C-alpha positions as CSV (number, residue, x, y, z in Angstrom):
1,X,-2.7,-26.4,-61.0
2,X,-5.5,-24.0,-59.5
3,X,-4.5,-21.0,-58.0
4,X,-5.2,-20.5,-54.3
5,X,-8.3,-18.7,-53.5
6,X,-7.8,-15.0,-52.9
7,X,-9.2,-14.4,-49.4
8,X,-10.3,-10.6,-47.8
9,X,-9.1,-10.3,-44.2
10,X,-10.6,-6.6,-44.1
11,X,-13.5,-7.6,-41.8
12,X,-11.0,-9.8,-39.6
13,X,-8.7,-6.7,-39.4
14,X,-11.5,-4.6,-38.3
15,X,-12.6,-7.1,-35.4
16,X,-8.9,-7.0,-34.4
17,X,-9.1,-3.2,-34.1
18,X,-12.0,-3.4,-32.0
19,X,-10.4,-6.0,-29.7
20,X,-7.5,-3.5,-29.3
21,X,-10.0,-1.0,-28.4
22,X,-11.2,-3.4,-25.7
23,X,-7.6,-3.8,-24.5
24,X,-7.2,0.2,-24.0
25,X,-10.6,0.2,-21.9
26,X,-8.9,-2.9,-19.7
27,X,-5.6,-0.4,-19.4
28,X,-7.8,2.6,-18.5
29,X,-9.6,0.7,-15.9
30,X,-6.6,-0.8,-14.3
31,X,-5.0,2.8,-14.1
32,X,-8.3,3.8,-12.1
33,X,-8.3,0.8,-9.9
34,X,-4.4,1.5,-9.1
35,X,-5.2,5.2,-8.4
36,X,-8.3,4.2,-6.0
37,X,-6.0,1.7,-4.4
38,X,-3.6,4.5,-3.7
39,X,-6.4,6.9,-2.5
40,X,-7.4,4.4,0.2
41,X,-3.8,3.6,1.5
42,X,-3.4,7.3,1.6
43,X,-6.6,8.0,3.6
44,X,-5.8,5.0,6.0
45,X,-8.7,2.8,4.8
46,X,-9.3,-0.8,5.7
47,X,-6.8,-3.2,4.6
48,X,-9.7,-5.2,3.3
49,X,-10.5,-2.2,0.9
50,X,-7.1,-2.2,-0.9
51,X,-7.2,-6.1,-0.9
52,X,-10.5,-5.7,-2.8
53,X,-8.8,-3.4,-5.5
54,X,-6.0,-6.0,-5.9
55,X,-8.6,-8.4,-6.8
56,X,-10.0,-6.2,-9.4
57,X,-6.9,-5.6,-10.8
58,X,-6.3,-9.4,-11.1
59,X,-9.7,-9.6,-12.8
60,X,-8.5,-7.0,-15.2
61,X,-5.1,-9.0,-15.8
62,X,-7.1,-12.2,-16.6
63,X,-9.6,-10.3,-18.9
64,X,-6.3,-8.8,-20.6
65,X,-4.7,-12.3,-20.8
66,X,-7.8,-13.5,-22.6
67,X,-8.0,-11.0,-25.1
68,X,-4.3,-11.2,-25.8
69,X,-4.9,-15.1,-26.4
70,X,-7.9,-14.4,-28.6
71,X,-6.1,-11.8,-30.7
72,X,-3.0,-13.9,-30.9
73,X,-5.2,-17.0,-31.9
74,X,-6.6,-14.5,-34.8
75,X,-3.3,-13.3,-36.0
76,X,-1.8,-16.8,-36.3
77,X,-4.8,-18.0,-37.8
78,X,-4.6,-15.4,-40.6
79,X,-0.8,-16.0,-40.9
80,X,-1.2,-19.8,-41.4
81,X,-4.0,-19.1,-44.3
82,X,-1.6,-16.6,-45.9
83,X,1.2,-19.1,-45.9
84,X,-0.9,-22.1,-46.7
85,X,-3.1,-20.3,-49.4
86,X,-6.0,-22.8,-49.4
87,X,-8.1,-23.7,-52.4
88,X,-11.3,-23.2,-50.3
89,X,-12.0,-20.7,-47.5
90,X,-11.3,-22.3,-44.2
91,X,-13.7,-22.2,-41.4
92,X,-11.8,-19.3,-39.6
93,X,-14.1,-19.8,-36.6
94,X,-13.2,-23.2,-35.7
95,X,-9.4,-22.4,-36.4
96,X,-9.2,-19.3,-34.4
97,X,-11.2,-21.4,-31.4
98,X,-8.7,-24.2,-31.6
99,X,-5.7,-21.8,-31.4
100,X,-7.4,-20.0,-28.5
101,X,-8.0,-22.8,-26.3
102,X,-4.7,-24.3,-26.8
103,X,-3.6,-21.0,-25.8
104,X,-6.0,-20.8,-22.5
105,X,-4.8,-24.3,-21.4
106,X,-1.5,-22.8,-20.7
107,X,-2.9,-20.3,-18.1
108,X,-1.8,-20.3,-14.7
109,X,-2.2,-17.7,-11.8
110,X,1.4,-16.3,-11.9
111,X,0.5,-15.2,-15.4
112,X,-1.6,-12.7,-14.0
113,X,0.9,-11.5,-11.4
114,X,3.5,-10.9,-14.4
115,X,0.8,-8.5,-15.9
116,X,2.7,-5.5,-16.6
117,X,-0.1,-2.8,-15.0
118,X,-0.6,-5.3,-12.0
119,X,3.3,-5.3,-11.3
120,X,3.3,-1.4,-11.5
121,X,0.2,-1.6,-9.0
122,X,1.9,-3.7,-6.6
123,X,5.2,-1.4,-6.8
124,X,3.1,1.8,-6.1
125,X,1.3,0.2,-3.2
126,X,4.5,-0.9,-1.8
127,X,6.1,2.5,-2.1
128,X,2.9,4.3,-0.7
129,X,2.7,2.0,2.4
130,X,6.4,2.4,3.0
131,X,6.2,6.0,2.6
132,X,3.5,6.4,5.3
133,X,5.2,3.6,7.2
134,X,8.1,6.2,7.4
135,X,5.8,9.1,8.2
136,X,4.0,7.2,11.1
137,X,7.7,6.4,12.7
138,X,8.5,9.8,12.2
139,X,5.6,11.3,14.1
140,X,5.9,8.6,16.7
141,X,9.4,9.7,17.0
142,X,8.2,13.3,17.2
143,X,5.7,12.4,19.9
144,X,8.3,10.4,21.9
145,X,10.5,13.5,21.7
146,X,7.8,15.8,22.8
147,X,7.3,13.6,25.8
148,X,11.0,13.3,26.7
149,X,11.0,17.4,26.8
150,X,7.6,17.6,28.6
151,X,9.4,15.1,31.3
152,X,12.8,17.1,31.3
153,X,10.7,20.2,31.9
154,X,8.5,18.9,34.6
155,X,11.6,17.2,36.5
156,X,13.5,20.6,35.9
157,X,10.5,22.5,37.6
158,X,10.1,19.7,40.1
159,X,14.1,20.1,41.2
160,X,13.3,23.9,41.9
161,X,10.0,23.9,43.4
162,X,9.6,22.9,47.1
163,X,6.8,20.4,47.7
164,X,6.1,22.2,50.8
165,X,6.2,25.8,50.1
166,X,5.2,25.0,46.2
167,X,7.8,28.0,45.5
168,X,11.1,28.0,44.0
169,X,13.8,27.0,46.4
170,X,16.6,29.2,47.2
171,X,18.4,27.0,49.6
172,X,17.4,23.3,48.5
173,X,18.5,20.2,50.9
174,X,18.0,16.7,50.0
175,X,16.3,14.1,52.3
176,X,18.7,11.3,52.5
177,X,15.9,8.9,53.3
178,X,13.4,9.4,50.2
179,X,15.8,11.1,48.2
180,X,13.5,14.5,47.7
181,X,14.7,18.1,47.9
182,X,12.9,20.9,49.8
183,X,13.7,24.3,51.1
184,X,15.9,24.2,54.0
185,X,13.7,26.5,56.2
186,X,10.4,24.8,55.2
187,X,11.5,21.4,56.0
188,X,13.4,22.4,59.3
189,X,10.1,23.9,60.3
190,X,8.2,21.1,59.2
191,X,10.3,18.6,61.2
192,X,10.3,21.3,64.5
193,X,6.4,21.1,64.0
194,X,6.3,17.3,63.9
195,X,8.6,16.9,66.9
196,X,6.6,19.4,68.9
197,X,3.3,17.5,68.2
198,X,5.2,14.4,69.1
199,X,4.5,12.7,65.9
200,X,6.9,10.6,63.8
201,X,8.8,12.8,61.1
202,X,9.6,9.8,58.8
């Protein structure tokens, strides 16, 4: 019985190493896309811009998945050949393609959303939006508090300033009909003048 043909996998291992380098470029691209999206949220950019970065992340995730399938197809083929120890050198290209096609046929959109970098991207985005919502709410509350203070100060000033004399009231009296307060001397003088002019007071 003939011994199995000895096959050198050095060129295959070199190709796998190149593919792993490509994977590191994809990871870097995903990191950059994440930073850009967070900057967009921080600078209150249009939601559409943020969504376009999410699409970029999904494209990277698809590339990453394809690359993983290709490397897995390569590795499984090599393991199979090492185990089978064939007498003739098999057609590596067609074996890898067959395994790769089988792996790709099981693809689904949910795979992309389970990509580690994509999940990190979504979490970071969610945290950033939440943080800015809280800041926005806090700013809104500060604005409301400021308005309340302004109203309180205005009301307090209005309570002490006579609408007729525009001076601070020393002896305020309240009109039962309209509910306004006036300086006693000023309102009495006003009523007397209206009566002398034979005009209706209220």
